[in-house]
C-alpha positions as CSV (number, residue, x, y, z in Angstrom):
1,X,-13.5,-1.5,-7.8
2,X,-13.0,0.8,-10.4
3,X,-14.6,-0.5,-13.7
4,X,-11.7,0.9,-15.5
5,X,-10.0,-2.2,-13.6
6,X,-11.0,-3.9,-17.5
7,X,-8.5,-5.2,-19.2
8,X,-7.1,-7.8,-22.2
9,X,-5.0,-10.5,-21.3
10,X,-3.1,-11.5,-24.4
11,X,-3.9,-15.3,-25.0
12,X,-0.1,-15.7,-26.5
13,X,1.5,-15.5,-23.1
14,X,1.8,-17.4,-20.2
15,X,0.7,-14.7,-17.6
16,X,-0.6,-11.1,-17.7
17,X,0.2,-8.7,-15.5
18,X,-1.3,-5.5,-15.1
19,X,-1.9,-2.7,-13.2
20,X,-4.8,-1.5,-11.7
21,X,-6.5,0.8,-14.2
22,X,-4.6,-0.6,-17.3
23,X,-5.5,-1.6,-20.7
24,X,-3.5,-3.3,-23.0
25,X,-4.7,-4.1,-27.0
26,X,-5.3,-6.7,-27.4
27,X,-5.1,-9.6,-30.8
28,X,-7.6,-10.6,-32.3
29,X,-7.5,-14.4,-30.8
30,X,-7.7,-12.8,-27.4
31,X,-9.2,-13.7,-24.5
32,X,-10.3,-11.0,-22.2
33,X,-11.3,-10.7,-18.0
34,X,-12.9,-7.7,-16.3
35,X,-14.6,-6.6,-13.5
36,X,-18.5,-7.9,-13.9
37,X,-21.0,-5.3,-15.0
38,X,-23.5,-4.0,-12.6
39,X,-27.1,-5.8,-12.3
40,X,-30.2,-4.4,-13.5
41,X,-34.0,-3.1,-12.7
42,X,-33.3,-2.9,-9.1
43,X,-36.3,-3.2,-7.5
44,X,-37.5,-3.5,-3.3
45,X,-40.5,-3.8,-1.4
46,X,-40.3,-3.3,2.2
47,X,-41.5,-6.8,3.9
48,X,-42.1,-7.6,7.5
49,X,-39.0,-9.0,7.9
50,X,-36.7,-6.5,5.9
51,X,-36.0,-4.9,2.5
52,X,-36.6,-7.3,-0.1
53,X,-34.7,-6.2,-3.0
54,X,-35.2,-8.0,-6.9
55,X,-32.3,-7.4,-9.7
56,X,-31.5,-8.5,-13.0
57,X,-28.6,-10.7,-13.1
58,X,-25.3,-8.9,-14.9
59,X,-24.2,-10.1,-17.9
60,X,-21.7,-13.1,-17.6
61,X,-18.2,-12.1,-16.9
62,X,-15.2,-13.7,-16.6
63,X,-14.0,-14.1,-14.0
64,X,-17.4,-15.6,-13.4
65,X,-19.3,-13.8,-11.0
66,X,-19.2,-15.6,-7.9
67,X,-21.6,-13.0,-5.6
68,X,-24.3,-10.4,-5.3
69,X,-23.4,-7.8,-2.4
70,X,-27.6,-6.0,-1.6
71,X,-27.2,-3.1,0.2
72,X,-27.9,0.6,1.2
73,X,-25.1,3.0,2.1
74,X,-23.2,2.6,5.3
75,X,-26.0,3.0,7.5
76,X,-27.6,-0.5,6.1
77,X,-27.1,-4.3,7.0
78,X,-26.0,-5.5,3.3
79,X,-26.6,-8.9,2.4
80,X,-23.8,-11.7,0.3
81,X,-25.8,-14.0,-2.1
82,X,-24.5,-16.2,-4.6
83,X,-24.3,-15.4,-8.1
84,X,-27.5,-17.7,-8.9
85,X,-29.5,-15.4,-6.4
86,X,-31.8,-12.4,-8.0
87,X,-33.4,-11.1,-4.8
88,X,-32.1,-11.2,-0.9
89,X,-34.2,-9.9,1.8
90,X,-31.7,-6.9,3.8
91,X,-32.4,-6.4,7.4
92,X,-33.6,-3.0,8.7
93,X,-31.0,-1.2,10.4
94,X,-32.8,2.0,12.7
95,X,-32.0,5.3,11.0
96,X,-33.0,6.7,7.6
97,X,-36.8,7.0,6.7
98,X,-36.6,6.3,2.7
99,X,-33.4,4.0,1.4
100,X,-32.1,3.9,-1.9
101,X,-31.8,0.0,-2.8
102,X,-28.2,-0.7,-4.2
103,X,-27.0,-4.3,-6.1
104,X,-23.6,-4.5,-6.9
105,X,-22.1,-8.2,-8.6
106,X,-18.6,-9.4,-7.6
107,X,-15.8,-11.3,-8.9
108,X,-12.7,-12.4,-8.6
109,X,-10.9,-8.9,-10.0
110,X,-14.1,-6.6,-8.1
111,X,-16.7,-5.4,-7.7
112,X,-19.0,-4.0,-10.2
113,X,-20.6,-0.5,-10.0
114,X,-23.4,0.3,-7.5
115,X,-27.0,-0.4,-9.5
116,X,-29.6,1.7,-7.4
117,X,-33.4,1.4,-7.3
118,X,-35.8,3.9,-6.7
119,X,-35.8,5.6,-2.9
120,X,-38.4,3.4,-0.9
121,X,-39.3,4.3,2.4
122,X,-38.9,1.6,5.1
123,X,-40.0,1.0,8.9
124,X,-38.4,3.5,11.9
125,X,-37.3,0.0,13.3
126,X,-34.3,-2.8,13.3
127,X,-34.6,-6.3,11.9
128,X,-34.6,-8.1,15.6
129,X,-31.0,-9.5,16.1
130,X,-29.2,-7.4,13.1
131,X,-26.3,-4.9,13.7
132,X,-24.0,-3.4,11.4
133,X,-20.4,-2.7,12.3
134,X,-18.5,-0.4,10.2
135,X,-14.4,-1.0,9.2
136,X,-12.9,1.6,8.2
137,X,-9.1,0.7,6.6
138,X,-6.0,2.4,5.4
139,X,-2.5,1.2,5.4
140,X,1.1,2.6,4.1
141,X,0.1,5.8,5.4
142,X,4.3,6.1,5.7
143,X,4.1,9.6,7.4
144,X,1.9,11.2,4.6
145,X,-0.2,13.3,7.6
146,X,0.1,16.0,5.4
147,X,-2.4,16.8,2.9
148,X,-0.8,16.9,-0.8
149,X,-1.3,16.6,-4.3
150,X,-3.2,13.1,-3.9
151,X,-2.8,12.4,0.0
152,X,-5.8,13.3,1.4
153,X,-3.8,14.3,5.3
154,X,-4.1,13.3,8.8
155,X,-6.6,16.7,9.5
156,X,-9.2,15.5,7.1
157,X,-9.1,12.1,7.9
158,X,-9.4,12.7,11.2
159,X,-12.5,14.7,10.6
160,X,-13.7,12.2,7.9
161,X,-13.5,9.0,10.7
162,X,-15.1,11.0,13.2
163,X,-17.9,12.0,10.7
164,X,-18.4,7.9,9.4
165,X,-18.5,7.3,13.4
166,X,-21.9,8.9,14.2
167,X,-23.6,7.3,10.8
168,X,-22.8,4.2,12.8
169,X,-22.5,3.1,16.4
170,X,-20.1,0.6,16.5
171,X,-17.3,1.6,14.2
172,X,-13.6,0.7,14.2
173,X,-10.6,2.7,12.0
174,X,-7.6,0.1,11.5
175,X,-4.3,0.2,9.7
176,X,-3.2,-2.8,8.0
177,X,0.2,-1.0,8.7
178,X,3.6,1.0,7.1
179,X,2.3,3.7,9.5
180,X,5.9,5.3,9.7
181,X,8.9,4.5,7.4
182,X,9.6,5.6,4.2
183,X,8.2,9.2,5.5
184,X,8.3,12.3,4.2
185,X,11.0,14.9,6.0
186,X,7.9,16.1,8.2
187,X,7.8,13.0,10.0
188,X,11.2,11.4,9.4
189,X,13.1,14.5,10.6
190,X,11.5,13.7,14.1
191,X,11.8,10.2,13.7
192,X,8.0,9.5,13.2
193,X,7.1,11.3,16.5
194,X,4.5,13.4,14.5
195,X,2.8,10.4,13.0
196,X,2.5,8.5,16.0
197,X,0.8,11.8,17.6
198,X,-1.5,12.6,14.5
199,X,-2.7,8.6,14.3
200,X,-3.6,9.3,18.0
201,X,-5.5,12.0,17.6
202,X,-7.1,10.7,14.8
203,X,-8.2,7.6,17.4
204,X,-7.2,5.2,15.4
205,X,-8.7,1.6,17.3
206,X,-5.3,-0.8,16.1
207,X,-2.7,-1.4,13.8
208,X,-0.4,-4.1,13.1
209,X,3.3,-3.7,11.7
210,X,4.2,-3.5,8.2
211,X,7.6,-4.2,7.2
212,X,8.5,-0.2,7.0
213,X,7.9,-0.5,11.4
214,X,11.0,-2.3,11.9
215,X,13.2,0.0,9.6
216,X,14.8,0.8,12.6
217,X,16.1,-1.1,15.4
218,X,13.8,-2.6,17.5
219,X,14.6,-0.1,20.6
220,X,12.7,2.8,18.3
221,X,9.9,0.6,17.4
222,X,9.2,-0.3,21.2
223,X,9.9,3.8,21.5
224,X,6.3,4.1,19.1
225,X,4.4,1.3,20.9
226,X,4.6,3.3,24.2
227,X,3.8,6.7,22.3
228,X,0.8,5.5,20.5
229,X,-2.6,5.7,22.4
230,X,-3.9,2.3,20.3
231,X,-3.1,-1.2,20.4
232,X,-0.7,-3.1,18.1
233,X,-1.3,-6.4,16.9
234,X,1.4,-8.8,15.8
235,X,0.0,-12.5,15.2
236,X,2.4,-14.0,13.2
237,X,5.3,-11.9,15.2
238,X,7.5,-14.2,17.3
239,X,8.6,-13.9,20.1
240,X,6.3,-10.7,20.8
241,X,8.0,-10.2,23.7
242,X,10.8,-8.3,21.4
243,X,8.2,-5.6,21.6
244,X,7.3,-4.9,24.5
245,X,8.2,-1.3,25.7
246,X,8.1,0.7,28.9
247,X,4.7,1.1,29.1
248,X,2.9,-1.0,26.6
249,X,3.2,-4.4,24.3
250,X,1.9,-5.4,21.3
251,X,-0.1,-8.6,21.2
252,X,-1.2,-11.5,19.1
253,X,-5.4,-10.5,19.4
254,X,-7.2,-7.4,20.0
255,X,-10.7,-7.9,21.1
256,X,-12.3,-4.1,21.4
257,X,-16.2,-3.3,22.5
258,X,-17.8,-0.7,20.3
259,X,-21.5,0.2,20.4
260,X,-22.2,-3.2,22.2
261,X,-20.5,-5.4,19.5
262,X,-17.1,-7.3,20.1
263,X,-14.5,-7.5,17.4
264,X,-11.3,-9.4,17.3
265,X,-8.4,-8.3,15.6
266,X,-5.8,-10.3,14.3
267,X,-2.6,-8.9,12.5
268,X,-0.5,-10.4,9.8
269,X,3.1,-8.8,8.8
270,X,4.8,-10.3,5.1
271,X,5.9,-13.6,5.3
272,X,9.3,-11.5,3.8
273,X,9.7,-9.3,6.1
274,X,13.4,-10.7,7.0
275,X,14.3,-10.2,3.7
276,X,13.2,-6.5,3.7
277,X,14.5,-4.8,6.4
278,X,18.3,-4.9,7.7
279,X,18.5,-7.8,9.4
280,X,20.7,-6.7,12.5
281,X,16.9,-4.9,13.5
282,X,15.8,-8.2,14.3
283,X,18.3,-9.3,16.9
284,X,18.9,-8.4,20.2
285,X,21.3,-10.8,22.5
286,X,20.3,-14.3,21.7
287,X,16.8,-13.4,20.6
288,X,15.6,-13.0,17.2
289,X,12.0,-11.1,15.8
290,X,10.7,-13.8,12.9
291,X,7.9,-14.6,11.1
292,X,5.6,-17.8,11.7
293,X,2.7,-17.5,9.8
294,X,1.7,-21.1,12.0
295,X,0.8,-19.0,14.8
296,X,-2.1,-16.8,12.6
297,X,-5.0,-19.7,13.0
298,X,-4.6,-19.8,16.7
299,X,-4.9,-16.1,16.8
300,X,-8.3,-16.2,14.8
301,X,-9.7,-18.7,17.7
302,X,-8.4,-17.1,20.8
303,X,-10.4,-13.8,19.5
304,X,-13.4,-16.0,19.3
305,X,-12.6,-17.5,22.6
306,X,-12.7,-13.8,23.9
307,X,-15.9,-13.0,23.1
308,X,-14.9,-11.7,19.7
309,X,-18.3,-11.4,17.1
310,X,-16.6,-10.6,14.6
311,X,-12.8,-11.5,13.8
312,X,-10.7,-8.7,10.4
313,X,-7.4,-9.7,9.8
314,X,-5.4,-6.7,8.9
315,X,-2.9,-8.2,6.2
316,X,0.4,-6.2,5.3
317,X,0.2,-8.5,1.7
318,X,-1.3,-7.1,-1.0
319,X,-3.0,-7.4,-4.2
320,X,-0.4,-7.2,-7.1
321,X,-2.4,-7.6,-10.7
322,X,-4.8,-9.5,-12.4
323,X,-3.9,-12.3,-14.3
324,X,-5.5,-14.8,-16.4
325,X,-8.5,-14.4,-15.2
326,X,-6.8,-14.6,-10.9
327,X,-6.1,-11.9,-9.1
328,X,-2.3,-12.7,-7.5
329,X,-0.4,-11.6,-5.2
330,X,0.9,-11.9,-1.6
331,X,-3.0,-11.2,-0.1
332,X,-5.0,-13.9,-2.1
333,X,-1.8,-16.1,-0.9
334,X,-2.6,-16.0,2.0
335,X,-6.7,-16.0,2.1
336,X,-6.0,-19.7,3.1
337,X,-4.4,-19.0,6.4
338,X,-7.4,-16.6,7.6
339,X,-10.9,-19.1,6.7
340,X,-12.0,-18.3,10.0
341,X,-12.6,-14.0,9.9
342,X,-15.4,-12.7,8.4
343,X,-13.2,-9.4,6.8
344,X,-9.9,-8.5,5.6
345,X,-8.1,-5.5,5.4
346,X,-5.1,-5.6,3.1
347,X,-1.8,-3.2,2.0
348,X,1.9,-3.6,1.6
349,X,1.4,-2.7,-2.5
350,X,0.1,0.7,-2.2
351,X,-2.8,-0.7,-4.7
352,X,-6.5,-0.6,-4.6
353,X,-8.2,-3.4,-5.1
354,X,-11.6,-5.4,-3.4
355,X,-13.0,-8.6,-3.9
356,X,-14.6,-11.5,-1.9
357,X,-11.8,-14.3,-1.9
358,X,-13.0,-17.6,-0.1
359,X,-16.2,-16.1,0.9
360,X,-14.4,-13.3,2.7
361,X,-14.6,-9.8,2.1
362,X,-11.1,-8.0,1.4
363,X,-10.0,-4.9,0.5
364,X,-7.0,-3.0,-0.2
365,X,-6.4,1.3,-1.3
366,X,-3.7,2.9,-2.5
367,X,-0.5,4.4,-0.1
368,X,0.1,7.6,1.9
369,X,-3.6,8.7,2.6
370,X,-4.6,8.7,-1.0
371,X,-8.5,7.3,0.3
372,X,-9.3,4.8,2.7
373,X,-12.3,2.0,2.2
374,X,-15.0,1.7,4.2
375,X,-16.7,-2.0,4.7
376,X,-19.7,-2.2,6.5
377,X,-20.8,-6.0,7.9
378,X,-24.1,-7.2,8.9
379,X,-23.9,-9.4,12.4
380,X,-27.0,-11.4,12.7
381,X,-25.9,-11.7,16.3
382,X,-28.5,-14.4,16.8
383,X,-26.7,-17.2,15.2
384,X,-23.5,-15.6,15.4
385,X,-22.7,-15.2,11.7
386,X,-22.2,-12.4,9.1
387,X,-24.7,-12.4,6.4
388,X,-22.9,-9.8,4.0
389,X,-20.9,-6.6,4.1
390,X,-20.5,-3.8,1.4
391,X,-17.1,-2.6,0.1
392,X,-17.0,1.4,-0.8
393,X,-13.5,3.3,-0.9
394,X,-13.6,7.2,0.2
395,X,-11.4,9.2,-1.8
396,X,-9.9,12.4,-1.2
397,X,-12.4,14.1,-4.2
398,X,-15.4,12.9,-2.1
399,X,-13.8,14.8,1.0
400,X,-13.5,18.3,-0.4
401,X,-15.6,19.8,1.8
402,X,-14.5,17.8,4.9
403,X,-12.9,21.2,7.6
404,X,-9.2,19.5,8.9
405,X,-9.5,18.7,12.5
406,X,-8.0,21.4,14.3
407,X,-6.3,19.4,16.4
408,X,-4.3,17.3,14.0
409,X,-3.9,20.6,12.3
410,X,-2.0,22.3,15.2
411,X,0.3,19.4,15.4
412,X,1.2,19.1,12.5
413,X,1.6,22.9,11.9
414,X,4.1,22.5,15.1
415,X,6.3,20.4,13.1
416,X,6.3,22.1,10.4
417,X,7.8,25.6,11.7
418,X,10.3,23.5,13.4
419,X,11.2,22.3,10.0
420,X,12.2,25.5,7.9
421,X,15.6,26.8,9.1
422,X,17.1,23.1,8.8
423,X,15.5,22.2,5.5
424,X,14.3,24.7,3.4
425,X,18.2,25.2,1.8
426,X,18.4,25.5,-2.2
427,X,20.6,22.9,-2.9
428,X,19.4,23.0,-6.7
429,X,16.9,24.2,-9.7
430,X,15.9,21.2,-12.0
431,X,14.0,21.7,-15.1
432,X,10.5,20.2,-14.4
433,X,9.2,17.4,-12.3
434,X,11.0,14.6,-11.8
435,X,7.8,12.3,-11.8
436,X,6.8,9.3,-9.7
437,X,3.6,7.7,-9.5
438,X,1.2,5.7,-11.6
439,X,-0.5,2.4,-10.8
440,X,1.9,0.6,-9.8
441,X,4.6,3.6,-9.1
442,X,6.2,4.1,-11.8
443,X,10.2,2.7,-9.8
444,X,8.6,-0.3,-8.7
445,X,7.6,-1.2,-12.6
446,X,10.2,0.1,-15.0
447,X,12.6,2.6,-15.9
448,X,12.2,6.0,-14.1
449,X,14.0,9.6,-14.5
450,X,15.0,9.8,-10.7
451,X,16.1,6.3,-10.7
452,X,18.3,7.0,-14.2
453,X,20.0,9.8,-12.3
454,X,20.5,8.6,-9.2
455,X,21.8,5.8,-10.1
456,X,24.3,7.5,-13.2
457,X,25.6,10.0,-10.4
458,X,26.7,7.1,-8.2
459,X,28.1,5.2,-10.6
460,X,30.2,8.1,-11.1
461,X,31.3,9.0,-8.1
462,X,32.3,6.0,-6.9
463,X,34.0,5.1,-10.6
464,X,32.1,1.8,-10.6
465,X,30.9,-0.4,-13.8
466,X,27.8,-0.4,-12.8
467,X,25.2,0.9,-10.6
468,X,22.0,-0.8,-9.1
469,X,19.4,0.2,-6.7
470,X,15.7,-0.7,-5.6
471,X,12.8,1.1,-7.0
472,X,11.6,1.5,-3.6
473,X,14.4,3.5,-2.2
474,X,12.1,6.6,-4.4
475,X,9.6,8.2,-2.2
476,X,8.0,10.9,-4.1
477,X,8.2,12.9,-7.2
478,X,10.9,15.5,-6.8
479,X,10.6,18.3,-6.3
480,X,8.5,16.6,-3.6
481,X,4.8,17.0,-3.3
482,X,5.2,15.8,0.2
483,X,7.5,18.9,0.9
484,X,6.0,22.4,1.5
485,X,9.1,24.7,2.3
486,X,8.1,27.8,4.9
487,X,10.0,30.0,2.0
488,X,7.7,31.4,-0.3
489,X,9.9,32.8,-2.9
490,X,11.0,29.3,-4.4
491,X,9.7,28.4,-7.2
492,X,7.6,25.1,-7.3
493,X,5.5,23.1,-9.1
494,X,1.9,24.2,-8.9
495,X,-1.3,26.1,-10.7
496,X,-0.1,25.6,-13.8
497,X,3.9,26.9,-13.4
498,X,6.4,25.2,-15.4
499,X,10.3,24.6,-14.8
500,X,12.7,25.3,-13.4
501,X,12.0,24.6,-9.6
502,X,13.9,25.3,-6.6
503,X,14.8,22.0,-5.0
504,X,16.0,21.9,-1.7
505,X,17.3,19.5,0.9
506,X,13.7,18.9,2.3
507,X,12.9,17.3,-1.2
508,X,15.8,15.4,-1.2
509,X,14.8,13.8,2.0
510,X,11.5,13.0,1.0
511,X,12.3,11.5,-2.0
512,X,15.3,9.1,0.2
513,X,14.1,9.2,3.8
514,X,16.0,6.0,4.2
515,X,19.7,6.3,6.3
516,X,21.5,4.1,3.6
517,X,25.1,4.5,2.4
518,X,26.6,3.6,-0.7
519,X,28.9,0.4,-0.8
520,X,30.5,-0.9,-4.1
521,X,32.2,-4.1,-4.4
522,X,32.8,-6.6,-7.4
523,X,30.2,-8.8,-8.6
524,X,30.1,-11.7,-11.2
525,X,28.0,-12.1,-14.3
526,X,25.9,-14.8,-12.7
527,X,25.0,-12.7,-9.6
528,X,24.0,-9.5,-11.7
529,X,21.4,-12.1,-13.8
530,X,20.2,-13.5,-10.5
531,X,20.1,-10.2,-8.8
532,X,18.0,-8.8,-11.5
533,X,16.0,-11.6,-11.4
534,X,15.5,-11.2,-7.5
535,X,14.3,-7.6,-9.1
536,X,11.9,-8.3,-11.3
537,X,10.3,-11.8,-9.3
538,X,7.6,-9.6,-7.7
539,X,6.5,-7.2,-10.8
540,X,4.8,-5.2,-10.9
541,X,4.1,-4.1,-7.2
542,X,7.5,-4.4,-5.3
543,X,9.9,-2.3,-4.5
544,X,12.6,-4.3,-4.9
545,X,12.6,-3.4,-8.7
546,X,16.0,-2.7,-10.3
547,X,17.0,1.3,-10.8
548,X,20.5,0.7,-12.9
549,X,23.2,2.7,-14.9
550,X,25.6,1.4,-16.7
551,X,24.4,-1.6,-18.3
552,X,21.2,-2.4,-19.9
553,X,18.5,-5.8,-19.6
554,X,15.3,-7.2,-21.1
555,X,12.5,-9.2,-19.2
556,X,9.9,-10.5,-19.7
557,X,6.9,-10.7,-17.2
558,X,5.0,-13.4,-18.4
559,X,7.9,-16.6,-18.0
560,X,7.9,-17.8,-14.6
561,X,9.6,-16.4,-11.8
562,X,13.5,-16.9,-12.0
563,X,14.0,-16.8,-15.6
564,X,12.2,-14.1,-16.9
565,X,15.7,-11.7,-17.8
566,X,16.5,-12.0,-21.4
567,X,19.2,-10.0,-21.7
568,X,21.9,-7.8,-19.9
569,X,24.4,-5.8,-22.3
570,X,26.9,-2.9,-20.7
571,X,25.7,0.2,-22.1
572,X,28.1,0.0,-25.1
573,X,26.3,-2.9,-26.5
574,X,28.6,-4.9,-24.8
575,X,26.6,-9.0,-23.7
576,X,26.8,-9.1,-20.0
577,X,27.3,-13.0,-19.6
578,X,25.6,-14.7,-16.6
579,X,29.4,-16.1,-16.0
580,X,32.0,-15.7,-13.9
581,X,33.6,-12.1,-15.2
582,X,33.4,-9.4,-12.3
583,X,32.5,-5.7,-12.8
584,X,32.7,-3.2,-9.9
585,X,29.7,-2.0,-9.0
586,X,27.8,0.9,-6.8
587,X,24.8,-0.4,-4.7
588,X,23.0,0.4,-1.2
589,X,24.2,-1.4,1.7
590,X,21.0,-2.1,2.8
591,X,20.9,-4.2,-1.0
592,X,24.3,-5.9,0.5
593,X,23.5,-7.2,3.4
594,X,20.6,-9.1,1.6
595,X,17.5,-6.4,1.6
596,X,14.8,-6.6,-0.8
597,X,15.4,-10.3,-1.3
598,X,19.4,-9.3,-2.6
599,X,20.4,-12.5,-0.3
600,X,24.3,-13.4,-0.5
601,X,24.3,-11.3,-4.2
602,X,26.3,-9.0,-3.2
603,X,29.5,-10.1,-0.5
604,X,29.1,-7.9,2.5
605,X,32.9,-8.6,3.6
606,X,34.4,-7.5,0.7
607,X,32.3,-4.6,0.5
608,X,33.6,-1.3,0.8
609,X,30.9,1.0,3.0
610,X,31.3,4.7,1.4
611,X,29.4,7.8,2.8
612,X,25.7,8.1,2.7
613,X,24.4,8.2,-1.1
614,X,22.3,11.4,-0.2
615,X,24.9,13.1,0.3
616,X,26.2,12.3,-3.1
617,X,23.1,13.6,-4.6
618,X,23.3,16.6,-3.3
619,X,26.8,17.2,-4.3
620,X,25.5,16.7,-7.8
621,X,22.8,19.3,-7.5
622,X,24.9,21.8,-5.9
623,X,27.7,20.9,-8.5
624,X,25.1,22.2,-11.5
625,X,23.7,25.0,-9.0
626,X,27.3,26.2,-8.8
627,X,28.0,26.4,-12.2
628,X,25.1,28.3,-13.3
629,X,23.3,25.0,-14.7
630,X,19.4,23.7,-14.6
631,X,19.9,19.7,-13.6
632,X,18.1,18.3,-16.1
633,X,15.3,15.8,-15.7
634,X,16.5,12.8,-18.0
635,X,15.1,11.1,-20.5
636,X,14.4,7.3,-20.1
637,X,16.9,5.7,-22.7
638,X,15.5,2.3,-22.8
639,X,18.2,0.8,-20.4
640,X,15.2,-1.3,-18.8
641,X,13.1,-2.6,-21.5
642,X,10.0,-5.3,-20.7
643,X,9.2,-7.4,-23.2
């Protein structure tokens, strides 16, 4: 875990919700929390039982240090010991004749930096009964199969995975869900087929489901399962028979053998799946697909009964923040449900995190293939137990010299050529780049220029008092970093260029990949306050965060969920009280039917379903283009205030 996770939590607030890598200033009486400092004075000596590594403990930390992890990189058998330990014996794994011993301190906020000792020669043998198992995990790929400014790209990921497999005989590549949905146009324009084909060629071992796998009706997901050469696991999804395709079906447990070690996998989808996806997508005839976490423990036991020596949980649930000495998020809430597993791979919140929680090593990486995590587990085959695990994040920068897999690259290139004529249609010019990014993404944690622009356009087009849309609808910068026009004459960001930039249908389709319509209706002041409370209830990491127009609001994330909104006013400063007064509002049909937890706050019966909101935005850009105007990137005007 990066050392920049350190932050200061103000003592005057009840909770402190900060994104990975952020720092705040503190008053004199502040209480400080952070990732621990690394231990020191690492030394090692070869013994018949293994490499004995000794260290000087790290300074005291808050949260307290819970463990030390001793390892020597991927081709080692890591050992995890309690915080009271100052030495550990690491089993030998046949491989290099010289290793560099490393030790990390761990607390609930993450791992310290590696503290390294001097290289030491080790015997060319393996300690009897010990094996190392490597889990290469990622999540929330969202169809980002092309390499971009931040995305590694499927072709390089495929080569990196193949290289890692050569280092550790028992290696498994896994996904914690959202492989598809919310995707760049290279995938979404072809019903996500390019992404599944790329994953097949990458030799993925197993994937679980995220919420975005259900963005389309179940018939589409079944076609994706049929197309996949890797298995899908959904341990808390019922009835699983609804995910049975013509030739393949999802199962509640997967057990695979690699290099003579059997590893079981259970898959856990997000608990609030039913409010994050169109509810109609779960219903077929008299059957309704639901999430049932009570099935998880039985799935873990089933994996053991099928001979799994190690069980790994793939959870589409993420870390959201560190607050008052505790790691916070659905991933942490779920750890008691998976007490019988040996490691966990998280997802969904698009953030980076690693720690040991409830004795279980857990890791999560950001979305869109920005990095993957490498968890190496040491298995004592005689006692049928694990003795430790190390976690490393593999970044785009670390893979700079890795060549792309030609087979994967060929698939991507073929689909890219099909897109040019369809999407390289210029719809306007913009003064600069509409930003997206940060930890967490801007549109999920505050006002953002694209949110201002899109809601202003929708409100103006449909002449409503207010407009509100979920920030998770925004999936890229604009022009889109994930879209590469075939037309080389278009002016694009990069290499020190400055605006104005040309924008195309492909850009807009990449930023807004969902097929939503605008919906207009009325909303009471009371319902608006409830809608905003829902929108900020998962701050700072959830796609329900509202982007707005026609009004302003202030909220305090340190207050309990449900009572965070402090003030709501119209754009002219007139207060909007939480009462029965009605206002006209434009929003998305997805939200009207209850998506992102908006429930019955909008009336689906009274709502008028209008045209596609993408068409409304296209018309706005084209109007500026026809008038010879450059569309200006709006400045954030303070319509959302975080206290």
